[in-house]
Structures are given as structure tokens and as C-alpha cells.
C-alpha positions as CSV (number, residue, x, y, z in Angstrom):
1,M,-13.6,35.5,75.5
2,A,-12.9,38.1,72.6
3,Q,-10.6,41.2,72.8
4,I,-12.1,44.1,70.8
5,L,-9.8,46.5,68.8
6,Q,-11.1,49.0,66.3
7,D,-14.6,47.4,66.5
8,K,-13.4,43.9,65.6
9,A,-12.7,40.6,67.4
10,H,-8.9,41.0,67.5
11,W,-8.2,38.0,69.9
12,I,-10.2,35.0,70.8
13,F,-8.9,33.4,74.1
14,E,-10.4,31.2,76.8
15,A,-10.7,32.3,80.4
16,D,-12.6,31.0,83.5
17,E,-13.7,34.5,84.3
18,M,-13.6,37.9,82.9
19,P,-10.1,39.2,83.2
20,V,-9.2,42.8,84.4
21,W,-6.5,44.4,82.2
22,P,-4.7,47.6,82.7
23,P,-5.4,50.6,80.2
24,Y,-3.6,50.5,76.9
25,A,-0.5,52.9,76.2
26,D,-2.8,55.4,74.9
27,G,-5.0,55.4,78.1
28,S,-7.9,53.6,76.4
29,E,-9.6,50.9,78.3
30,P,-9.6,47.4,76.9
31,V,-13.0,45.9,75.8
32,L,-13.3,42.3,76.5
33,V,-16.6,40.2,75.7
34,D,-17.7,37.0,76.8
35,I,-18.4,35.0,73.7
36,T,-19.3,31.7,75.4
37,A,-22.9,31.7,73.9
38,M,-21.4,32.7,70.5
39,P,-19.0,29.9,69.7
40,D,-19.1,30.8,65.9
41,V,-17.3,34.2,66.5
42,A,-13.9,34.4,64.9
43,E,-11.0,36.8,65.1
44,G,-11.5,39.6,62.6
45,W,-15.5,39.7,62.9
46,L,-17.1,43.1,63.3
47,Y,-18.5,44.0,66.7
48,D,-21.5,46.2,67.2
49,A,-21.0,47.5,70.8
50,E,-24.6,48.9,71.1
51,A,-26.3,45.6,70.0
52,G,-23.7,43.5,71.5
53,E,-23.5,41.5,68.3
54,F,-20.9,39.9,66.0
55,A,-20.8,39.8,62.3
56,P,-18.4,38.5,59.8
57,P,-16.6,41.3,57.7
58,E,-17.7,41.8,54.3
59,P,-14.8,41.5,51.8
60,V,-13.5,45.0,50.7
61,E,-11.6,45.1,47.4
62,I,-9.6,48.3,46.4
63,P,-9.7,48.5,42.6
64,V,-6.1,48.4,41.4
65,A,-6.5,51.1,38.8
66,E,-7.5,53.7,41.6
67,I,-4.1,53.7,43.4
68,S,-0.6,54.0,42.2
69,L,2.2,51.6,43.2
70,D,3.8,54.1,45.6
71,E,0.3,54.7,47.3
72,A,-0.2,51.0,47.6
73,K,3.2,50.6,49.2
74,A,2.6,53.4,51.7
75,A,-0.8,52.0,52.7
76,K,0.7,48.5,53.0
77,K,3.4,49.9,55.2
78,Q,0.8,51.6,57.6
79,E,-1.3,48.4,57.6
80,M,1.7,46.4,58.5
81,E,2.6,48.9,61.5
82,T,-1.1,48.6,62.7
83,A,-0.9,44.9,62.6
84,K,2.3,44.8,64.6
85,A,0.6,47.1,67.3
86,A,-2.2,44.6,67.5
87,V,0.1,41.7,68.0
88,L,2.0,43.4,70.8
89,A,-1.4,44.6,72.3
90,T,-2.2,40.8,73.0
91,G,0.9,40.8,75.5
92,I,3.2,37.9,76.2
93,E,2.8,34.8,78.6
94,V,5.9,34.3,80.8
95,E,6.5,31.3,83.3
96,T,7.0,32.6,86.7
97,S,7.4,31.4,90.2
98,I,3.7,31.7,90.6
99,G,2.6,30.3,87.4
100,V,2.2,31.4,83.9
101,K,1.3,35.2,83.7
102,R,0.5,37.6,80.7
103,F,2.3,40.9,80.5
104,A,1.3,43.9,78.4
105,L,3.5,45.0,75.4
106,G,3.7,48.5,73.8
107,K,5.5,51.6,72.9
108,D,6.3,52.5,76.6
109,I,6.9,49.0,77.9
110,K,10.9,49.2,76.9
111,A,11.3,52.2,78.9
112,D,9.3,50.8,81.9
113,L,11.4,47.7,81.9
114,T,14.6,49.5,81.4
115,G,13.8,52.0,84.3
116,L,12.9,49.1,86.6
117,N,16.1,47.2,85.7
118,V,18.2,50.2,86.4
119,A,16.5,50.8,89.7
120,A,16.9,47.1,90.7
121,L,20.7,47.4,89.8
122,F,21.5,50.7,91.5
123,M,19.0,51.1,94.2
124,P,18.7,47.4,95.5
125,D,17.5,48.7,99.0
126,A,14.5,50.4,97.5
127,M,13.6,47.0,95.8
128,A,14.2,44.9,98.6
129,G,10.5,44.0,98.9
130,G,10.4,43.0,95.3
131,I,10.2,44.7,91.9
132,P,6.8,46.0,91.3
133,Y,5.4,45.2,87.9
134,H,1.9,44.5,86.4
135,T,0.3,41.7,84.7
136,M,-2.6,42.0,82.4
137,D,-4.9,39.9,84.6
138,D,-3.8,40.3,88.1
139,G,-2.7,43.9,88.3
140,H,0.7,45.0,90.2
141,I,2.7,42.1,91.8
142,Y,6.0,42.5,93.6
143,W,8.5,40.2,91.8
144,S,11.8,38.5,92.8
145,A,14.7,39.6,90.7
146,E,14.7,36.1,89.1
147,D,11.2,36.4,88.1
148,F,11.5,40.0,86.9
149,A,14.7,39.2,84.9
150,A,12.6,36.3,83.1
151,I,9.7,38.8,82.5
152,S,12.1,41.5,81.1
153,R,13.9,39.1,78.9
154,A,10.9,37.8,77.3
155,S,9.0,41.0,76.8
156,L,11.9,42.7,75.4
157,A,12.8,39.7,73.1
158,Q,9.1,39.9,71.8
159,I,9.1,43.5,71.1
160,M,12.4,43.3,69.3
161,A,11.3,40.2,67.3
162,Q,8.3,42.1,66.0
163,D,10.3,45.3,65.3
164,I,12.7,43.3,63.2
165,Y,9.8,41.3,61.3
166,A,7.9,44.5,60.6
167,E,11.1,46.1,59.2
168,A,11.6,43.1,56.9
169,I,8.1,43.3,55.8
170,T,8.7,47.0,54.8
171,R,11.8,46.1,53.1
172,Y,10.1,43.4,51.1
173,V,7.3,45.6,50.2
174,D,9.8,48.1,48.8
175,T,11.1,45.2,46.4
176,L,7.4,44.5,44.8
177,D,6.8,45.9,41.3
178,S,3.0,45.7,41.2
179,V,0.0,46.8,43.2
180,E,-1.5,43.3,43.2
181,A,1.8,41.9,44.6
182,V,1.7,44.6,47.5
183,Q,-1.9,44.2,48.4
184,A,-1.3,40.5,48.7
185,V,1.2,40.9,51.4
186,T,-0.1,40.1,55.0
187,Y,1.6,40.4,58.4
188,G,1.5,36.5,58.8
189,I,3.8,35.7,55.8
190,S,6.2,33.2,56.8
191,Q,9.4,34.5,58.3
192,E,11.3,32.0,56.4
193,N,9.9,32.8,53.1
194,L,10.4,36.4,53.7
195,C,13.9,36.0,54.4
196,G,14.5,33.7,51.4
197,V,12.8,36.2,49.1
198,L,14.9,39.4,50.4
199,C,18.1,37.3,50.2
200,Y,17.5,36.2,46.8
201,R,16.5,39.8,45.5
202,W,19.7,41.0,47.4
203,A,21.9,38.5,45.6
204,M,20.5,39.4,42.3
205,T,21.8,42.9,42.7
206,I,25.4,42.1,43.2
């Protein structure tokens, strides 16, 4: 299966049957395509919805001379925010009492989880039948307190990790002094290398 985002194959995954995912945070419906007969399709390939066809992307190079360093940094930061949102859009898998389930992540998830945790704490009678929360594959399920605690911890930890990582990349981009170096930054840059570079540059300022 391929998850389509912005007319591209964002995530390639295996599934025995076509999953049913809830709408994204902005209300748009997820687009999933069965690529069983197209084994060469890779993440990042372009998708033509009308033709139902995939094609590898053509490399696009932005001439260095056409943008300033500040413009390159601003564009890269926006690119990193988009990449973070795409990572969160894939959700997170959590081991529950009924097996491994995938849960959505996004800008409203923290508020949803916090609200349900507060309700479970202060209105236990209302949650006696279980805490209602949806998976990306099976819709709403009523969870035990133990299951929901595991789902909440894993989801919030992943959101926090991506927020911290994206902030670290933003700070790293601010330290760069050439357009070429800025454009070379990717969201997949090693977290260890990123931390090492930032710590080294900080040490050189004191």
C-alpha cells in the first residue's frame, strides 16, 4: 500500500486489505493506493490520480545565485516543518491488549489525549465502559485505562520527539553560513550528528 500526500507516495507499507483511516486534522480524506502490482514504486514517487500511475520524481535544483542565505534558511525551515508533519501523519504503532494498533498523530491529538486523560481522572463513572479513542485502521475502540495510558504515553512521546528534533534542525540551519550547506540539510539528518554539531558550535562561542 502507498499513502499519498501532496501527490506523492509518502509512505509504503504492507497490509492484507485496504485499511480505513479517519480524516486528517484538516478534514481531508486519506488517499491510499494498492501497489501490489507495482513493486518498483518507492516513497517520494509522483502519483497521477487520474491515470492511477506512479513516476519517479525529476531532480529539481534551485540555482544558488537566485536566492539569498536568509531566503534559503526560511525555505529550509518551512520544508522541515512540512517534513515533520508528514512524519506525524504516518501515526505510531502501540502494543495494546488486543494487539499492535496504529494511532494518528497531529496538531489536535495532544488536546484530544489531554482531554480524555482529564475525563478519565475526574469522571471515572463516565468512562466505566472504557475510554473511546480511534485507531487508524479499526475506528473507535473503548480502551481500558491501562491500554489508554500506553497509547497516550507513546503518542505524546513521539509528538514531543519530533517537535524537539525539528527545533534542533531549525537551530542548526541558523548556524550555517552558505546557501549550499542550508540546501543540503534533510529531515533525516542523524540526531547524534546534529547534536554534536550544535554542541561544538555552542562551545566555540564561549
